[in-house]
C-alpha positions as CSV (number, residue, x, y, z in Angstrom):
1,M,-21.4,-0.4,-17.1
2,Q,-18.4,2.8,-16.5
3,K,-19.3,5.2,-14.3
4,E,-18.6,9.2,-14.6
5,V,-15.6,10.4,-12.4
6,C,-17.2,12.9,-10.7
7,M,-19.1,11.3,-9.0
8,S,-16.3,8.8,-7.1
9,K,-14.5,9.9,-3.9
10,I,-12.0,7.3,-2.9
11,L,-9.6,6.3,-0.1
12,I,-6.4,4.5,-0.6
13,S,-4.0,3.1,1.1
14,G,-0.7,0.5,1.3
15,C,3.2,0.7,0.9
16,G,5.7,1.6,-1.2
17,I,4.2,-0.2,-4.3
18,T,1.3,2.6,-3.8
19,F,3.2,5.1,-2.2
20,P,3.3,9.1,-4.8
21,G,6.3,9.4,-3.9
22,E,9.8,10.2,-6.6
23,R,8.3,7.5,-8.3
24,P,4.8,7.5,-10.7
25,T,2.9,4.8,-8.8
26,W,-0.4,3.4,-9.9
27,L,-2.2,5.8,-7.5
28,K,-0.5,8.8,-8.9
29,I,-1.6,7.7,-12.7
30,L,-5.3,7.7,-10.8
31,R,-5.0,11.1,-9.6
32,L,-3.8,12.7,-13.3
33,C,-6.8,10.8,-14.1
34,K,-8.6,13.6,-11.8
35,L,-10.4,11.6,-9.6
36,D,-11.0,12.2,-6.0
37,I,-8.2,10.6,-4.2
38,V,-7.7,10.7,-0.4
39,D,-4.5,9.2,0.1
40,R,-3.0,7.1,3.4
41,S,-0.5,5.2,1.7
42,G,3.3,4.9,2.7
43,P,6.5,4.7,1.9
44,A,7.4,0.5,3.8
45,I,4.5,1.5,6.2
46,S,3.4,-2.0,7.4
47,N,-0.1,-3.4,7.3
48,Y,-0.7,-2.6,11.1
49,L,-1.0,0.8,10.0
50,I,-2.5,0.6,6.1
51,L,-5.7,-1.1,8.4
52,N,-6.1,1.3,10.7
53,Q,-5.4,4.2,8.9
54,L,-8.7,3.0,6.8
55,I,-10.7,1.4,9.4
56,E,-10.3,4.7,11.8
57,E,-10.8,6.7,8.1
58,V,-13.8,5.5,6.8
59,Q,-15.1,5.3,10.1
60,Q,-14.4,9.6,10.0
61,R,-15.6,10.4,6.5
62,A,-17.7,9.5,3.3
63,Y,-16.7,7.2,0.6
64,T,-17.6,5.7,-2.3
65,H,-15.2,3.1,-3.0
66,V,-12.4,2.2,-0.5
67,I,-8.8,0.2,-2.2
68,C,-6.4,-1.3,0.8
69,Q,-2.9,-3.2,-1.1
70,L,-1.6,-5.3,2.0
71,T,2.0,-5.2,2.0
72,L,4.3,-8.1,3.0
73,M,4.3,-9.9,6.6
74,G,6.5,-9.0,9.2
75,K,7.4,-5.7,9.0
76,L,7.7,-3.4,12.1
77,D,6.4,0.8,12.4
78,V,8.2,1.9,15.4
79,E,6.3,5.0,17.0
80,L,8.9,7.8,17.0
81,H,10.7,9.8,20.5
82,E,13.8,11.2,21.9
83,D,14.9,7.7,22.8
84,N,15.2,5.8,19.7
85,R,14.9,8.3,16.5
86,F,18.9,6.9,16.2
87,L,18.0,4.6,15.0
88,M,15.5,5.6,11.6
89,E,18.4,8.5,12.0
90,T,21.0,6.4,10.9
91,D,19.7,3.5,8.6
92,S,20.9,3.0,4.9
93,V,17.7,2.5,3.8
94,R,14.8,3.2,5.5
95,N,16.1,6.9,7.6
96,F,13.2,8.6,6.9
97,E,9.1,9.4,9.3
98,Y,5.8,9.1,8.6
99,R,3.0,9.9,10.2
100,G,5.3,10.2,13.6
101,Y,6.2,6.6,12.9
102,W,9.6,4.9,11.6
103,P,8.8,2.5,8.9
104,S,11.8,-0.4,9.5
105,S,10.7,-3.0,7.7
106,A,12.8,-5.9,6.6
107,S,15.8,-3.6,8.1
108,T,18.4,-4.7,10.0
109,D,20.8,-2.2,10.1
110,H,20.9,-2.2,14.1
111,E,21.2,-5.2,16.6
112,Y,17.7,-4.2,18.2
113,K,15.8,-4.7,14.7
114,K,17.4,-8.0,14.4
115,I,16.6,-9.4,18.3
116,W,12.8,-7.6,17.4
117,Q,13.0,-10.1,13.8
118,K,14.5,-13.4,15.6
119,Y,12.9,-14.0,18.7
120,L,10.1,-11.0,19.8
121,Y,8.3,-11.3,15.9
122,S,5.0,-13.3,16.5
123,P,3.6,-14.3,12.7
124,T,1.2,-15.6,13.8
125,L,-0.5,-13.1,15.7
126,E,0.1,-10.5,12.9
127,R,-1.4,-12.9,10.8
128,Q,-5.0,-13.2,12.9
129,D,-4.8,-9.0,12.9
130,I,-5.1,-8.7,9.2
131,A,-7.7,-11.2,9.2
132,L,-10.2,-10.2,11.7
133,K,-9.1,-5.9,10.6
134,L,-10.3,-7.7,7.1
135,E,-13.2,-7.9,8.0
136,H,-14.0,-5.4,10.6
137,L,-13.9,-3.5,7.2
138,A,-15.4,-5.1,5.6
139,L,-18.4,-5.1,7.7
140,L,-17.6,-0.8,8.2
141,C,-17.7,-0.5,4.2
142,S,-21.2,-2.8,4.0
143,S,-22.6,-0.9,6.4
144,K,-22.2,2.7,4.4
145,N,-22.4,2.0,1.3
146,V,-18.9,1.8,-0.7
147,A,-17.1,-0.3,-2.2
148,L,-13.9,-2.6,-1.1
149,H,-11.0,-3.9,-2.9
150,V,-8.1,-5.4,-1.6
151,I,-5.6,-6.4,-3.6
152,Q,-1.9,-7.4,-2.3
153,G,1.4,-6.3,-3.6
154,Y,3.4,-9.0,-2.1
155,D,2.5,-12.5,-1.5
156,T,0.2,-12.7,2.5
157,G,-1.3,-15.6,2.0
158,F,-5.1,-14.4,1.8
159,D,-5.1,-14.3,-2.5
160,D,-3.4,-16.3,-5.1
161,Y,-2.7,-12.8,-6.5
162,N,-0.5,-10.3,-5.6
163,I,1.3,-7.2,-7.5
164,Y,5.5,-8.1,-7.0
165,D,4.4,-11.6,-8.7
166,D,3.4,-10.9,-11.4
167,Y,5.2,-8.1,-11.7
168,L,8.8,-10.6,-11.6
169,S,6.8,-12.2,-14.5
170,S,6.1,-9.5,-16.7
171,S,7.5,-8.0,-19.8
172,T,7.9,-5.3,-17.9
173,Y,10.1,-5.9,-15.6
174,K,13.3,-5.4,-18.0
175,Y,11.9,-1.8,-17.8
176,H,13.2,-2.2,-13.7
177,D,15.8,0.7,-11.7
178,F,17.2,-1.5,-9.5
179,N,19.0,2.2,-7.8
180,D,19.6,2.4,-4.3
181,S,17.4,-1.6,-3.4
182,N,14.3,0.2,-4.7
183,T,11.4,-2.3,-4.8
184,V,8.6,-0.4,-6.3
185,P,7.8,-1.8,-9.9
186,C,7.9,1.1,-12.7
187,R,6.0,3.5,-14.9
188,Q,5.5,0.9,-16.9
189,F,3.1,-1.2,-15.0
190,Q,2.3,0.6,-12.8
191,L,0.1,1.4,-15.6
192,E,-0.8,-1.9,-16.1
193,I,-1.7,-2.5,-11.8
194,A,-3.7,1.1,-12.8
195,T,-6.0,-0.5,-15.5
196,K,-6.3,-3.0,-14.1
197,I,-7.7,-2.2,-11.0
198,N,-10.1,-0.4,-12.8
199,R,-11.2,-2.9,-14.9
200,E,-12.2,-5.4,-11.7
201,F,-13.4,-3.3,-9.8
202,L,-13.7,0.6,-10.3
203,H,-15.0,1.0,-13.4
204,L,-15.0,4.8,-14.4
205,N,-14.5,5.7,-17.3
206,L,-10.8,6.8,-17.2
207,P,-8.9,8.1,-19.6
208,L,-5.3,5.4,-19.0
209,E,-4.5,5.1,-22.5
210,K,-3.2,8.4,-23.0
211,F,-0.4,6.4,-20.8
212,R,0.8,4.6,-23.2
213,E,1.9,7.4,-25.6
C-alpha cells in the first residue's frame, strides 16, 4: 500500500552515484517529487563518512526513512589542514573539498596516496568497520521506529545487488557520459534507481512516470 508523500522525512547518504550535484541523480529525482529529504551524500566520499553522518543524524533528529548507499572500499577521506591542502588543490580529478575533508577516493596523483594504498590500507579493518556501523545504524533505526534501506553503489560484498554492475549491463549504459572520467550513471538509469527504491522500500505515491516523457 502506497503512503502519502507529506508523511515522510527521509535521510540519505552515499557517494557520487547519489550526490545531487551537477548530474541528475536518483536523489535529485526524488526531490523533484516534493519529498522532504535531508541530504548527507557527497562526491567520492568513503563508507566511513557515509555511515558516520547517517548515525549522527539519526541520533540527533527524527526521520521516517533512512537510505544508506554504500560505496567502493579503499577510499580515503583526508581531513584538511594547511600542511596537506596542496594534495587536494593539485589533484587532477579530486580537487574539491567536502565538509572539511578531501574525498581522495582512488586518486594516485601523489606519492603519499600511493604509499597509503600500497602499504597502509587495511581492507579487513574497513570491512569490519562497515559491518559494525551497519549493525549499529540498524539497531538505532529500529529503536526509533525508522525504516532503513541499505543499497550498494558498488560491490562491497555486503549484498548480491549493486547499482553500478546493474548499470553496466543495462540498456541505458549506451547513454553514459564518459567525460572527465565520470562513473555516475546516466539520467535514464538514475530514474530506474529511483523507481526501484520507491517500489522496494519507500512505497510512496510518486509521479515518477512523468520523468520518462
